[in-house]
C-alpha positions in Angstrom: -76.9 -57.4 -8.2 -79.8 -59.6 -9.2 -78.8 -63.2 -8.7 -76.0 -65.3 -7.2 -75.4 -69.0 -8.2 -72.5 -71.4 -7.9 -71.2 -73.6 -10.7 -71.2 -77.4 -10.9 -68.3 -79.8 -10.2 -66.1 -78.4 -7.5 -68.5 -75.5 -6.9 -65.7 -73.0 -7.0 -67.2 -70.7 -9.7 -69.5 -68.0 -8.4 -71.8 -66.5 -11.0 -73.3 -63.0 -10.5 -76.0 -61.8 -12.8 -77.0 -58.1 -12.9 -80.2 -56.7 -14.3 -78.6 -53.5 -15.7 -75.3 -51.8 -15.9 -75.3 -48.2 -14.6 -71.7 -47.6 -15.7 -72.3 -48.6 -19.3 -76.1 -48.8 -20.0 -75.5 -50.1 -23.5 -74.3 -53.4 -22.0 -77.6 -54.0 -20.3 -77.5 -57.0 -17.9 -74.2 -58.6 -17.3 -73.0 -62.1 -16.1 -69.8 -62.2 -14.1 -67.9 -65.4 -13.1 -65.5 -65.4 -10.2 -63.3 -68.3 -9.0 -63.4 -68.5 -5.2 -60.9 -70.1 -2.8 -63.5 -71.8 -0.7 -65.9 -74.1 -2.5 -69.6 -73.9 -1.9 -71.8 -76.8 -0.9 -73.2 -79.0 -3.6 -77.0 -78.8 -3.9 -78.8 -81.4 -1.9 -80.3 -84.4 -3.6 -84.0 -84.1 -4.2 -86.3 -86.8 -2.8 -89.8 -87.4 -4.1 
């Protein structure tokens, strides 16, 4: 696993990015999306 990130809106989509694929090297890096039951927190508002 390389990166985890949540989607926008209800933040119920979890994105998982891999750097390589050891089961199928021809695929290279892969992006997975999983819908989760418990939403994540929205990102905090930035203040400058």
